[in-house]
C-alpha positions in Angstrom: -16.6 -84.6 46.9 -17.6 -81.0 47.4 -17.9 -80.5 43.6 -20.1 -83.6 43.3 -22.6 -82.2 45.8 -22.6 -78.8 44.1 -23.2 -80.4 40.7 -25.9 -82.7 42.0 -27.7 -79.6 43.4 -27.2 -77.8 40.1 -28.7 -80.8 38.3 -31.8 -81.0 40.5 -32.4 -77.3 40.6 -31.9 -76.7 36.9 -34.1 -79.7 35.9 -36.9 -78.8 38.3 -36.9 -75.1 37.4 -36.9 -76.0 33.7 -39.8 -78.5 34.0 -41.9 -76.7 36.6 -41.4 -73.0 35.6 -39.6 -72.3 32.4 -41.4 -74.8 30.2 -44.7 -73.1 31.0 -43.4 -69.6 30.4 -44.7 -68.2 27.1 -42.5 -65.1 26.7 -42.5 -65.0 22.9 -43.8 -67.9 20.8 -40.3 -68.5 19.4 -38.3 -68.3 22.7 -37.8 -71.2 25.1 -35.2 -70.6 27.9 -33.3 -73.8 28.6 -31.8 -73.5 32.0 -31.2 -77.2 32.3 -28.3 -76.9 29.9 -26.3 -75.1 32.5 -25.5 -78.5 34.0 -23.5 -79.5 30.9 -22.1 -76.1 30.0 -20.7 -75.5 33.4 -18.8 -78.8 33.7 -15.1 -78.6 34.1 -13.1 -78.4 30.9 -10.9 -81.4 31.8 -13.8 -83.8 32.1 -13.4 -86.8 29.8 -15.7 -87.5 26.9 -17.2 -90.7 28.3 -18.3 -89.0 31.5 -19.7 -86.1 29.5 -21.7 -88.4 27.4 -23.0 -90.2 30.5 -24.0 -86.9 32.1 -25.7 -85.8 28.8 -27.6 -89.1 28.8 -28.7 -88.7 32.4 -29.8 -85.1 31.8 -31.6 -85.9 28.7 -33.4 -88.9 30.2 -34.4 -86.9 33.2 -35.8 -84.1 31.1 -37.7 -86.5 28.8 -39.2 -88.4 31.7 -40.3 -85.2 33.5 -41.6 -83.4 30.5 -43.2 -86.3 28.6 -41.1 -86.0 25.5 -40.0 -89.0 23.5 -36.3 -88.6 23.4 -35.9 -85.1 22.0 -34.1 -83.8 25.2 -31.9 -87.0 25.2 -30.8 -86.5 21.6 -30.0 -82.9 22.0 -28.3 -83.2 25.4 -26.2 -86.1 24.1 -25.3 -83.9 21.0 -24.2 -81.1 23.3 -22.1 -83.4 25.4 -20.5 -84.9 22.3 -19.6 -81.6 20.6 -18.7 -79.7 23.8 -15.0 -80.4 23.4 -15.1 -79.0 19.8 -17.0 -76.0 21.0 -14.4 -75.3 23.7 -11.6 -75.6 21.1 -13.3 -73.4 18.5 -14.4 -70.7 20.9 -11.6 -70.6 23.5 -8.7 -72.4 22.0 -7.1 -75.8 22.6 -5.2 -74.6 25.7 -8.5 -74.3 27.6 -8.9 -78.1 27.6 -5.8 -78.5 29.7 -7.2 -76.4 32.5 -9.3 -77.9 35.2 -11.4 -74.8 35.9 -15.1 -74.5 35.6 -16.3 -72.0 32.9 -17.5 -68.8 34.4 -17.2 -65.1 33.5 -14.8 -64.5 36.4 -12.4 -67.2 35.2 -12.7 -66.8 31.4 -13.5 -63.2 31.2 -16.9 -61.9 30.2 -16.4 -61.9 26.5 -14.9 -65.4 26.3 -17.5 -66.8 28.6 -20.3 -65.3 26.4 -18.7 -66.7 23.2 -18.4 -70.2 24.7 -21.9 -70.1 26.1 -23.6 -68.9 22.9 -21.6 -71.4 20.8 -22.7 -74.3 23.1 -26.3 -73.2 23.1 -26.3 -72.7 19.4 -25.0 -76.3 18.9 -27.7 -77.7 21.1 -30.6 -75.6 19.8 -29.9 -76.4 16.2 -30.3 -80.1 16.9 -33.2 -79.6 19.3 -35.4 -77.5 17.1 -34.6 -79.3 13.9 -35.6 -82.6 15.5 -38.6 -80.9 17.0 -39.8 -79.7 13.6 -38.7 -82.7 11.6 -39.2 -80.8 8.4 -37.6 -78.0 6.5 -41.0 -76.5 5.7 -41.2 -73.1 7.4 -37.5 -73.2 8.0 -37.5 -69.5 8.8 -39.6 -70.2 11.8 -37.3 -73.0 13.0 -34.3 -70.7 12.4 -35.9 -67.9 14.4 -36.7 -70.3 17.3 -33.0 -71.4 17.3 -31.8 -67.8 17.5 -34.3 -66.4 19.9 -34.0 -69.4 22.3 -30.2 -69.1 22.2 -30.4 -65.4 23.1 -33.0 -66.1 25.9 -31.1 -68.9 27.4 -27.6 -67.3 27.6 -28.5 -65.0 30.6 -29.9 -67.9 32.5 -26.6 -69.8 32.0 -24.7 -66.7 33.1 -26.9 -66.4 36.2 -26.4 -70.1 37.1 -22.6 -69.6 36.8 -22.9 -66.5 39.1 -25.1 -68.3 41.6 -22.8 -71.3 42.0 -19.4 -69.6 42.6 -18.3 -72.7 44.7 -17.7 -74.5 41.4 -14.4 -72.6 41.0 -13.0 -73.9 44.3 -10.8 -77.0 44.1 
């Protein structure tokens, strides 16, 4: 019950901050911080695949509706929800899936949390920016947008994990 309220608050705050503030930031032409992904990345590792896909769909639809996109956020959020289990296995090992903890630097350790976060962001950003471009012309620009956005978003995810320490309570 308590986790549900905390995750609902994270969902609302992350989506509203993304739509109202971060989407209008123009830090570097290639960099787009994507705080809304913290909702999917900070889910417990033991959450089943169907609920992750449902949460990814909910997050993507909310972002598409609020930002006026035609499914780009839904496609990429569903992709992240789909590959998250594989990202956890590749970045943290299969044993991490048996744990019911929420990913954070305190629980995983700083290095492992950064590896997990950067891997998940990279998986999302590849799909997001390739679908946004819909061409391989100027692939170097698309590639630079993937890398820069991944690097810009990671500190936001880390801050979200720090701001919601209540996630690690049972």
